[in-house]
N, C-alpha and C positions, 0 to 999 in steps of 0.2 A: 616404646612402640616396637613390638616384635615384628621383624621382617625376616624372610628366609630366602635362600637361593635354591632354585630348582636345578639340581645338578644335570638333569637330562636335557633341559632346554637352554640352560645358562641364564634364564631370566629370574627376576625376583618376584616374590609374592608376600602379601601380608595376611595374617590370620589372627583374629582377636575377638574378644567378647565385648558386647555393649548392651545397654538397657534401652529398649525402645520407648515410645511415648506412652505406652500402656503399662510400663513397668516390667515388661517381660525381658529376661536375659536371653540374648541371642548371640550366635557366632557369625562372623563375617569373614569371607574368604575372597580375595581378589588377586588374580594372577596376571602375568604377562608384562611386568614392568622391566624395562631395560636396565635401569639403575636402582640401587637400593634406596637412594634419596627420593626417587619418584614414588616408590611404594610407601615410604614414610609420609610423604606429603599427602598422598591420597587418603591414608588412614586418618591423618590429622583433620583434613577437610571433612571427611565423613563424620567423624565424632563431633566436630563443630556444628554441623548441620543437624545432627541428632539432638544436640543440646538446645539448639534454637536460640542461642544467645546473641545479643546485639554486638558482642565483641568478637564475633567470628570474622574471618577475613572477607574482604570485599569479593574476592573471586569465589569463595564458598557460597556467599549470598547470591551471586550471579547464577550459579548453578541451580540453586533452588528457584530463583526467579524464572529462569528459562524452562525448567521442568514444568512449572505452573503455566507458563505461557504456551508451551507445547500442548498441554492438556486442554486449554480453553480457547486458544486462538487458531486461526487458519494456518495451515502448514506454511503457506507462502509468507505470511506475516511473521511467523516464528523464525523462519530461515533468514529473512531480511534483518530482523532485530538481532538475532544471534550473531550474524556476520558483522554488524556494526559494533556490537558490544565487544566481541573478541578482537576486532581490529583496532578500536580507538579508545576503549574505556578500561577493560580488564587489564591490559598490559601496563597501564599507567598506575592504577591503584593496587593491583596485584594482591599481595598478602597483608596489606595494611588493615588493621582492625576497623570494622565498619564504623563503630562509634568513635573512632579516632580521626576520621576524615572531617575536616572543618570546611566552613564556607570559604576560607582563604585558600585551602587546597583546591577547591572547585574553581575558583577564579584563576589560579595559576594554570590549572589544566585547560580551562577555556582559552586562555591567552596562547598556550602552546598549540591548541587546535587551529587557531586562526592562521598559523604559519605552516601548518601541516600540508603535505601534498599527497595526492592520490597516485594510483598506478600510472596515470598519464603524465605525471610530473607537474600537474597544475594544482593550484590551491583548491581546497574543497569548496564546493558551492555553498551559498548561504542556506539553501534548503536542506542540503545534506548535513551541514553543521548543526542546524536547528534540530534535525531528527536525532543526531547523536546526543545532544544535550538533553532532549526530552526523554530519551531512553535511559540515560544515566539517572535522571531524576525518578523515573519509574521504578528503578531498582530500589532506591531509597524509600520511595512511597510504600513499596511492597514490604520492606523491612519494618517500617513504622507501623503498618497495619497488622502484620502477622508475627513479627519477631521482637517487639518491644523496643525498637529504636526510638529514642526520645524525639528526634526531629530530623527533617530532611535538609541537609546543608545546601542542596541545590536551590531550595526555595529562598534561603537567606542570601545566597550569592547572587541570585537573579540570573537572567539570561543575558550575558554580555556578548553573545554571538550576534544577536539581532533577530528580528522577526523572520519567520519563514517567508521566502519570496516565491510567490506563485507565478509561474510562467504561463501567461495566457496569450497565445498567438492563434490566429485563425485565418481562414480564407473567407472572403465574401462569396455570395452566391455566384457572382460573375466569375470569380477566380476558380471556384470549384467547377463551374461549367466548362472553363477552358481545360481544366485537368481531366475531367471525365470524357471529354470529346476526343482525347488521344487514345482511348481504348476501343477495341472492337466490341460490339455489343454482345457477341457470343462468348466473350472472355468471362470466366467466372469472377475474375477480379473486378470487372465492370460492375456486376451486381453487388459484390461485397462492398465496394467503396460507396456505391449509391446508398446502401443500407446504413453504413457508418455515418455518412453525412446527414441523411434525412431522418435518422432515429436518435442519433447521439449515443448509441450504445457503446460500451467499451469493447476493445478488440477481443478480449477473453470471452465476453458474452456472445459476440458474433461467432467465434470459433466453436462454442458449445451448442449452438442452435441445431435442433433436429427438425425433421419434417413435422413432428407432432406439435412443435411450437408455433407453426404458421397456420393461420386460419384465413384463407384467401377470400372466402365468402363474407366473413365479418370484417375483413381488412385489418387484421391485428397480428402482432407478433408477441408471444409471451416470453419474457425473460425470467428464467428461474434457476440458472446455473452459470458457471463461468469456468473457462479452460485455463489450466496452468501446466507448465512444463517444469518439474522440480527434480533435480538430480537425474535428468534424462528420462523421467517417467511422466506419463500423462496423468494429471490429477484433475478431476471435475469436482468443484465445490459449489455451495450456494453462492449467490451474488455477494458483493462486498458488504452491503448493508441490508438490514431487514427490509427496507423499502426498495431495495434493489430488485426484489421480486415484484414485477410489474407487467402490465400488458399495454403495449404501445399501439395506437391506431396509426395506420400508414395510408398514404394517398393511393389512389387507384393506379397511377402510373408505376408505382413501386410494386403493387400487387401483380400487375401484368409482367413486369420484369422478373419477379420471383417465380411466377408461374412458368415462364419460358425456361428459367434456370432449373427448376425442379423437374420438369419434363425431360431434361437431358440426362438425368441421373437414372440409370437403368436399375430395375429391381429394388427400388427404395422401399423401406418400411418406415414406420413411425419413429424408430430409433436411429435412422440414417442421418448422419451429419450433413448439413447443407453445404458446408465448406470443409475441405479436408487438408488444406495447406497449413504448414506451421507458420509461426509469426514472421520469421525471417523473409519469406517471399513477399509478404505484404510490405515490409520495409523496402525491399529492393524495387518492387513495382512502383511504390510511391515516389521513391527517389528518381527512378527512370522517367516516369510520366510527368512529374512536376518540371523536370528539365525540358522535356518535349514541349510542355505548355509555356515554358518561360516564366515560371512562377518562383517566388521566394520560398525557401524551404520551411516547412513546419513539420512537427513530429506527427506520428500516426495518431497519438492520443489527442492532438490538437484538432482532429476532425470532430471530436466530441465538443470541444470548445466552439468550433465553427457552427455546429448545430445550435448550440445555446445562443450564439450571437445572432443567428438567423431568426430564431424565435423572438428574441428581444427586439430586433429590427422590425419584425412583423407586429409588434405591439402586445405580445403576450406577457402575462404577469410573472413575477418571480415564483409564485406558487406553482403555476403550470410548468415552468421550466424545471423546477425542482422535482415535480412528480414524473416528468418525462425522462429526466436523467437518472432518477432513482436515488437522489440524495436523501440522507437520513432526515434532514430538516431544511427549512427555507434559509436558515442562517448560513448554511454551507454554500448555498447558491449565491446569496448576496455577498458573502465573503469573497467569492471568486469573481463574480460578474457585476458587482454593484456599479463599477465605473462605466459599464456599457448601457445601463438604463438611462434614458434621457431625463434630464433635470426638469422638474415640473414647477420650479420656484416662481418663474415668471407667470405661469398660468395661475398659481395660487394667489399671487399679488393682484392680478387682474380681477379675479373673482371676488376677492376681498374688497377691492375698490368699488365694484358694482354693488355689493351688499351695502357698503357705507353710503353710496350715493342714493340708493333706494330708500334708506332709512331717514334721509333728510336731516341729519344732525345739525 
């Protein structure tokens, strides 16, 4: 593996020929390595990836997997998955041949994850552990599908971490009323929190709303984009799911509140944002005003759960809740909120009893 030292900069570089997937011979040059071994490692991984062999190193396959993820997934999803793989998966398996990683290796890795601690010094949460295991499995699935790996060892090992734990906390209508009563009605956050609670939209969807998305005559809000802050830059993307593109009908009191809020914004156009604060002020205001109201703490995202809980309490179906929240399918809604739907077992038994009695068996 030829590597060379750049006498001007003191760094190392590699320069070599390879054959691409179409059979063309090409030259590759890569500069800027501090150490010679770094240049050699980079060349080895590059050639492994070009060959596309299942005996390439795990780290080389992860690079291919993340390149594909970056091309096909949302930037926010890509960044999250990349961070977890680089922190908890790649350092463990490193340069081990992909097809040399066994189900036993996966089980040992999972056991170590259970005792791992995060930056806060605490054990990783069940939900976070579940995500790590699923992302490791996704790398092997990618290798099976596109690079000839015989099987995914994660499937054989199983998930020894445990099911993903969904945290569903919420405020009742009475509790939210206590919370919102601590705001001045002219405060933009008063309007913002009303919208979050009575529509169930995500905070990113709220932050991306423009004047064009609100139709006060029809009493609707159109959700067609979401706001992200990635590496200090504002990124606007489509909603989380395809069905996240939706139009929500809102009550007249919310229309009046929005009308007052919009009239306070001078020189607005159709592209003007309804709310201009970053996410952190929402977190600060929520913490401050829940304390003023004497309420137990919930997350900002739990206002979305609170809306779902309100709809279920009012007797609406899982399908309606799913459509309003923009879930991809009803099963997602039931997976999160099934325990909130009232049991109809007694009602079923009573109706069957009446049917039996009417038939006079």
